[in-house]
Biopython code that builds the backbone (N, CA, C, O; Angstrom):
import numpy as np
from Bio.PDB.StructureBuilder import StructureBuilder

atoms = [
    (1, "MET", "N", (-10.829, -7.932, 23.894)),
    (1, "MET", "CA", (-9.682, -8.356, 23.126)),
    (1, "MET", "C", (-9.987, -9.721, 22.513)),
    (1, "MET", "O", (-10.539, -10.611, 23.160)),
    (2, "LYS", "N", (-9.609, -9.851, 21.245)),
    (2, "LYS", "CA", (-9.793, -11.120, 20.548)),
    (2, "LYS", "C", (-8.443, -11.559, 20.003)),
    (2, "LYS", "O", (-7.737, -10.776, 19.368)),
    (3, "LEU", "N", (-8.091, -12.808, 20.252)),
    (3, "LEU", "CA", (-6.824, -13.361, 19.773)),
    (3, "LEU", "C", (-7.093, -14.562, 18.886)),
    (3, "LEU", "O", (-8.058, -15.299, 19.087)),
    (4, "GLU", "N", (-6.230, -14.745, 17.907)),
    (4, "GLU", "CA", (-6.302, -15.922, 17.041)),
    (4, "GLU", "C", (-4.905, -16.496, 16.876)),
    (4, "GLU", "O", (-3.910, -15.773, 16.932)),
    (5, "VAL", "N", (-4.846, -17.799, 16.674)),
    (5, "VAL", "CA", (-3.581, -18.475, 16.418)),
    (5, "VAL", "C", (-3.478, -18.717, 14.920)),
    (5, "VAL", "O", (-4.360, -19.333, 14.322)),
    (6, "ASN", "N", (-2.409, -18.234, 14.320)),
    (6, "ASN", "CA", (-2.160, -18.458, 12.903)),
    (6, "ASN", "C", (-1.686, -19.904, 12.744)),
    (6, "ASN", "O", (-0.562, -20.243, 13.112)),
    (7, "GLN", "N", (-2.546, -20.738, 12.198)),
    (7, "GLN", "CA", (-2.247, -22.162, 12.068)),
    (7, "GLN", "C", (-1.094, -22.448, 11.096)),
    (7, "GLN", "O", (-0.464, -23.502, 11.172)),
    (8, "ASP", "N", (-0.826, -21.522, 10.198)),
    (8, "ASP", "CA", (0.285, -21.708, 9.256)),
    (8, "ASP", "C", (1.631, -21.468, 9.915)),
    (8, "ASP", "O", (2.667, -21.856, 9.374)),
    (9, "VAL", "N", (1.625, -20.829, 11.081)),
    (9, "VAL", "CA", (2.864, -20.475, 11.769)),
    (9, "VAL", "C", (3.077, -21.314, 13.029)),
    (9, "VAL", "O", (4.217, -21.611, 13.385)),
    (10, "CYS", "N", (2.006, -21.695, 13.699)),
    (10, "CYS", "CA", (2.080, -22.411, 14.970)),
    (10, "CYS", "C", (2.888, -23.703, 14.832)),
    (10, "CYS", "O", (2.735, -24.448, 13.864)),
    (11, "ILE", "N", (3.754, -23.951, 15.827)),
    (11, "ILE", "CA", (4.554, -25.182, 15.838)),
    (11, "ILE", "C", (4.063, -26.166, 16.898)),
    (11, "ILE", "O", (4.616, -27.257, 17.040)),
    (12, "GLY", "N", (3.024, -25.780, 17.643)),
    (12, "GLY", "CA", (2.427, -26.676, 18.618)),
    (12, "GLY", "C", (3.262, -26.915, 19.862)),
    (12, "GLY", "O", (3.197, -27.992, 20.456)),
    (13, "CYS", "N", (4.041, -25.928, 20.261)),
    (13, "CYS", "CA", (4.905, -26.125, 21.428)),
    (13, "CYS", "C", (4.123, -26.163, 22.734)),
    (13, "CYS", "O", (4.599, -26.729, 23.718)),
    (14, "GLY", "N", (2.932, -25.571, 22.760)),
    (14, "GLY", "CA", (2.083, -25.605, 23.942)),
    (14, "GLY", "C", (2.356, -24.539, 24.979)),
    (14, "GLY", "O", (1.740, -24.543, 26.045)),
    (15, "ALA", "N", (3.263, -23.629, 24.689)),
    (15, "ALA", "CA", (3.590, -22.576, 25.658)),
    (15, "ALA", "C", (2.374, -21.714, 25.978)),
    (15, "ALA", "O", (2.164, -21.359, 27.138)),
    (16, "CYS", "N", (1.580, -21.376, 24.986)),
    (16, "CYS", "CA", (0.411, -20.523, 25.221)),
    (16, "CYS", "C", (-0.590, -21.206, 26.138)),
    (16, "CYS", "O", (-1.162, -20.571, 27.024)),
    (17, "HIS", "N", (-0.799, -22.483, 25.928)),
    (17, "HIS", "CA", (-1.720, -23.245, 26.774)),
    (17, "HIS", "C", (-1.198, -23.339, 28.201)),
    (17, "HIS", "O", (-1.973, -23.280, 29.155)),
    (18, "ALA", "N", (0.113, -23.486, 28.349)),
    (18, "ALA", "CA", (0.705, -23.564, 29.681)),
    (18, "ALA", "C", (0.540, -22.252, 30.440)),
    (18, "ALA", "O", (0.324, -22.251, 31.652)),
    (19, "VAL", "N", (0.641, -21.136, 29.721)),
    (19, "VAL", "CA", (0.542, -19.811, 30.340)),
    (19, "VAL", "C", (-0.911, -19.384, 30.554)),
    (19, "VAL", "O", (-1.234, -18.762, 31.565)),
    (20, "CYS", "N", (-1.780, -19.718, 29.606)),
    (20, "CYS", "CA", (-3.164, -19.237, 29.674)),
    (20, "CYS", "C", (-4.146, -20.304, 29.161)),
    (20, "CYS", "O", (-4.688, -20.170, 28.063)),
    (21, "PRO", "N", (-4.372, -21.355, 29.950)),
    (21, "PRO", "CA", (-5.284, -22.424, 29.500)),
    (21, "PRO", "C", (-6.748, -21.988, 29.407)),
    (21, "PRO", "O", (-7.571, -22.705, 28.838)),
    (22, "GLU", "N", (-7.075, -20.828, 29.957)),
    (22, "GLU", "CA", (-8.439, -20.311, 29.858)),
    (22, "GLU", "C", (-8.747, -19.817, 28.445)),
    (22, "GLU", "O", (-9.912, -19.688, 28.070)),
    (23, "VAL", "N", (-7.704, -19.544, 27.666)),
    (23, "VAL", "CA", (-7.879, -18.979, 26.324)),
    (23, "VAL", "C", (-7.364, -19.920, 25.234)),
    (23, "VAL", "O", (-7.924, -19.953, 24.138)),
    (24, "PHE", "N", (-6.310, -20.682, 25.516)),
    (24, "PHE", "CA", (-5.670, -21.514, 24.497)),
    (24, "PHE", "C", (-5.719, -22.993, 24.861)),
    (24, "PHE", "O", (-5.647, -23.370, 26.030)),
    (25, "ASP", "N", (-5.845, -23.819, 23.822)),
    (25, "ASP", "CA", (-5.778, -25.269, 23.990)),
    (25, "ASP", "C", (-5.032, -25.841, 22.787)),
    (25, "ASP", "O", (-4.796, -25.147, 21.799)),
    (26, "ILE", "N", (-4.672, -27.097, 22.886)),
    (26, "ILE", "CA", (-4.017, -27.781, 21.776)),
    (26, "ILE", "C", (-5.065, -28.663, 21.105)),
    (26, "ILE", "O", (-5.715, -29.478, 21.760)),
    (27, "ASN", "N", (-5.222, -28.495, 19.797)),
    (27, "ASN", "CA", (-6.259, -29.242, 19.079)),
    (27, "ASN", "C", (-5.797, -30.661, 18.736)),
    (27, "ASN", "O", (-4.668, -31.042, 19.048)),
    (28, "GLY", "N", (-6.649, -31.418, 18.113)),
    (28, "GLY", "CA", (-6.367, -32.804, 17.760)),
    (28, "GLY", "C", (-5.203, -32.985, 16.806)),
    (28, "GLY", "O", (-4.639, -34.074, 16.703)),
    (29, "GLU", "N", (-4.843, -31.918, 16.108)),
    (29, "GLU", "CA", (-3.718, -31.983, 15.178)),
    (29, "GLU", "C", (-2.405, -31.569, 15.836)),
    (29, "GLU", "O", (-1.353, -31.576, 15.197)),
    (30, "GLY", "N", (-2.475, -31.208, 17.122)),
    (30, "GLY", "CA", (-1.275, -30.855, 17.860)),
    (30, "GLY", "C", (-0.883, -29.392, 17.802)),
    (30, "GLY", "O", (0.231, -29.034, 18.184)),
    (31, "PHE", "N", (-1.789, -28.536, 17.325)),
    (31, "PHE", "CA", (-1.499, -27.109, 17.226)),
    (31, "PHE", "C", (-2.409, -26.317, 18.171)),
    (31, "PHE", "O", (-3.492, -26.770, 18.542)),
    (32, "ALA", "N", (-1.949, -25.145, 18.542)),
    (32, "ALA", "CA", (-2.718, -24.297, 19.453)),
    (32, "ALA", "C", (-3.910, -23.687, 18.739)),
    (32, "ALA", "O", (-3.899, -23.484, 17.525)),
    (33, "GLU", "N", (-4.944, -23.400, 19.530)),
    (33, "GLU", "CA", (-6.111, -22.695, 19.040)),
    (33, "GLU", "C", (-6.722, -21.930, 20.200)),
    (33, "GLU", "O", (-6.540, -22.290, 21.363)),
    (34, "THR", "N", (-7.447, -20.873, 19.874)),
    (34, "THR", "CA", (-8.169, -20.153, 20.911)),
    (34, "THR", "C", (-9.476, -20.884, 21.174)),
    (34, "THR", "O", (-10.100, -21.422, 20.259)),
    (35, "ILE", "N", (-9.878, -20.893, 22.436)),
    (35, "ILE", "CA", (-11.100, -21.611, 22.813)),
    (35, "ILE", "C", (-12.188, -20.657, 23.302)),
    (35, "ILE", "O", (-13.237, -21.094, 23.774)),
    (36, "VAL", "N", (-11.935, -19.361, 23.188)),
    (36, "VAL", "CA", (-12.941, -18.351, 23.536)),
    (36, "VAL", "C", (-13.039, -17.350, 22.390)),
    (36, "VAL", "O", (-12.072, -17.133, 21.660)),
    (37, "ASP", "N", (-14.201, -16.749, 22.239)),
    (37, "ASP", "CA", (-14.368, -15.733, 21.201)),
    (37, "ASP", "C", (-13.695, -14.422, 21.598)),
    (37, "ASP", "O", (-13.035, -13.772, 20.787)),
    (38, "THR", "N", (-13.877, -14.052, 22.856)),
    (38, "THR", "CA", (-13.302, -12.819, 23.376)),
    (38, "THR", "C", (-12.629, -13.123, 24.702)),
    (38, "THR", "O", (-13.195, -13.831, 25.535)),
    (39, "VAL", "N", (-11.437, -12.602, 24.906)),
    (39, "VAL", "CA", (-10.694, -12.835, 26.138)),
    (39, "VAL", "C", (-11.372, -12.071, 27.281)),
    (39, "VAL", "O", (-11.595, -10.864, 27.187)),
    (40, "ALA", "N", (-11.693, -12.784, 28.344)),
    (40, "ALA", "CA", (-12.307, -12.168, 29.517)),
    (40, "ALA", "C", (-11.316, -11.219, 30.186)),
    (40, "ALA", "O", (-10.105, -11.431, 30.138)),
    (41, "GLU", "N", (-11.839, -10.195, 30.795)),
    (41, "GLU", "CA", (-10.997, -9.190, 31.461)),
    (41, "GLU", "C", (-10.023, -9.845, 32.439)),
    (41, "GLU", "O", (-8.858, -9.452, 32.509)),
    (42, "LYS", "N", (-10.485, -10.830, 33.187)),
    (42, "LYS", "CA", (-9.646, -11.483, 34.189)),
    (42, "LYS", "C", (-8.506, -12.294, 33.563)),
    (42, "LYS", "O", (-7.529, -12.606, 34.244)),
    (43, "ASP", "N", (-8.620, -12.636, 32.284)),
    (43, "ASP", "CA", (-7.610, -13.454, 31.609)),
    (43, "ASP", "C", (-6.692, -12.650, 30.699)),
    (43, "ASP", "O", (-5.770, -13.210, 30.106)),
    (44, "LYS", "N", (-6.926, -11.349, 30.578)),
    (44, "LYS", "CA", (-6.165, -10.542, 29.614)),
    (44, "LYS", "C", (-4.670, -10.549, 29.875)),
    (44, "LYS", "O", (-3.885, -10.682, 28.937)),
    (45, "GLU", "N", (-4.259, -10.409, 31.131)),
    (45, "GLU", "CA", (-2.833, -10.338, 31.426)),
    (45, "GLU", "C", (-2.112, -11.630, 31.029)),
    (45, "GLU", "O", (-1.053, -11.579, 30.403)),
    (46, "SER", "N", (-2.670, -12.769, 31.383)),
    (46, "SER", "CA", (-2.018, -14.029, 31.025)),
    (46, "SER", "C", (-2.111, -14.296, 29.519)),
    (46, "SER", "O", (-1.206, -14.903, 28.947)),
    (47, "ALA", "N", (-3.188, -13.855, 28.875)),
    (47, "ALA", "CA", (-3.305, -14.023, 27.424)),
    (47, "ALA", "C", (-2.245, -13.199, 26.693)),
    (47, "ALA", "O", (-1.663, -13.660, 25.712)),
    (48, "ILE", "N", (-2.002, -11.995, 27.169)),
    (48, "ILE", "CA", (-0.953, -11.155, 26.574)),
    (48, "ILE", "C", (0.414, -11.785, 26.819)),
    (48, "ILE", "O", (1.263, -11.779, 25.927)),
    (49, "ASP", "N", (0.638, -12.327, 28.015)),
    (49, "ASP", "CA", (1.901, -13.023, 28.297)),
    (49, "ASP", "C", (2.089, -14.192, 27.338)),
    (49, "ASP", "O", (3.192, -14.422, 26.842)),
    (50, "ALA", "N", (1.010, -14.932, 27.078)),
    (50, "ALA", "CA", (1.080, -16.060, 26.146)),
    (50, "ALA", "C", (1.402, -15.578, 24.736)),
    (50, "ALA", "O", (2.230, -16.171, 24.044)),
    (51, "LYS", "N", (0.748, -14.509, 24.317)),
    (51, "LYS", "CA", (0.989, -13.942, 22.979)),
    (51, "LYS", "C", (2.445, -13.513, 22.834)),
    (51, "LYS", "O", (3.110, -13.840, 21.851)),
    (52, "GLU", "N", (2.924, -12.781, 23.825)),
    (52, "GLU", "CA", (4.297, -12.281, 23.766)),
    (52, "GLU", "C", (5.334, -13.385, 23.929)),
    (52, "GLU", "O", (6.474, -13.237, 23.489)),
    (53, "GLY", "N", (4.943, -14.499, 24.563)),
    (53, "GLY", "CA", (5.867, -15.599, 24.775)),
    (53, "GLY", "C", (5.892, -16.630, 23.674)),
    (53, "GLY", "O", (6.697, -17.561, 23.719)),
    (54, "CYS", "N", (5.035, -16.488, 22.690)),
    (54, "CYS", "CA", (5.009, -17.451, 21.582)),
    (54, "CYS", "C", (6.336, -17.389, 20.831)),
    (54, "CYS", "O", (6.716, -16.327, 20.339)),
    (55, "PRO", "N", (7.045, -18.515, 20.737)),
    (55, "PRO", "CA", (8.368, -18.490, 20.099)),
    (55, "PRO", "C", (8.352, -18.189, 18.604)),
    (55, "PRO", "O", (9.370, -17.786, 18.041)),
    (56, "VAL", "N", (7.203, -18.384, 17.957)),
    (56, "VAL", "CA", (7.123, -18.126, 16.514)),
    (56, "VAL", "C", (6.133, -17.013, 16.177)),
    (56, "VAL", "O", (5.796, -16.807, 15.011)),
    (57, "PHE", "N", (5.671, -16.297, 17.202)),
    (57, "PHE", "CA", (4.754, -15.158, 17.027)),
    (57, "PHE", "C", (3.497, -15.534, 16.238)),
    (57, "PHE", "O", (3.064, -14.803, 15.348)),
    (58, "ALA", "N", (2.923, -16.692, 16.586)),
    (58, "ALA", "CA", (1.736, -17.177, 15.869)),
    (58, "ALA", "C", (0.439, -16.601, 16.401)),
    (58, "ALA", "O", (-0.602, -16.750, 15.761)),
    (59, "ILE", "N", (0.469, -15.948, 17.549)),
    (59, "ILE", "CA", (-0.758, -15.420, 18.156)),
    (59, "ILE", "C", (-0.915, -13.959, 17.752)),
    (59, "ILE", "O", (-0.015, -13.141, 17.940)),
    (60, "GLU", "N", (-2.072, -13.659, 17.199)),
    (60, "GLU", "CA", (-2.329, -12.328, 16.684)),
    (60, "GLU", "C", (-3.587, -11.749, 17.306)),
    (60, "GLU", "O", (-4.572, -12.456, 17.520)),
    (61, "GLU", "N", (-3.544, -10.445, 17.596)),
    (61, "GLU", "CA", (-4.752, -9.765, 18.049)),
    (61, "GLU", "C", (-5.526, -9.334, 16.806)),
    (61, "GLU", "O", (-4.958, -8.796, 15.856)),
    (62, "VAL", "N", (-6.830, -9.581, 16.835)),
    (62, "VAL", "CA", (-7.669, -9.240, 15.691)),
    (62, "VAL", "C", (-8.754, -8.266, 16.121)),
    (62, "VAL", "O", (-9.099, -8.183, 17.300)),
    (63, "GLU", "N", (-9.279, -7.542, 15.167)),
    (63, "GLU", "CA", (-10.355, -6.586, 15.424)),
    (63, "GLU", "C", (-11.619, -7.331, 15.840)),
    (63, "GLU", "O", (-11.933, -8.387, 15.291)),
    (64, "GLU", "N", (-12.336, -6.781, 16.804)),
    (64, "GLU", "CA", (-13.589, -7.391, 17.245)),
    (64, "GLU", "C", (-14.746, -6.833, 16.460)),
    (64, "GLU", "O", (-15.891, -7.224, 16.686)),
]
sb = StructureBuilder()
sb.init_structure("model")
sb.init_model(0)
sb.init_chain("A")
sb.init_seg("    ")
for serial, (resi, resn, name, xyz) in enumerate(atoms, 1):
    if name == "N":
        sb.init_residue(resn, " ", resi, " ")
    sb.init_atom(name, np.array(xyz, "f"), 0.0, 1.0, " ", f" {name:<3s}", serial, name[0])
structure = sb.get_structure()
């Protein structure tokens, strides 16, 4: 699974990082970004929780 944060939509609330810091971080501009190319099997459940919990739906699954 590969996830990306749409920078045009992200509001930088940090919820994704709080739920899944193995996949998401907050960049120098204050917005979320993915820090892995592919989500590890062990992190998939929390990454999906982060995606579904994004208040502005900025996290998108992309084709690998």
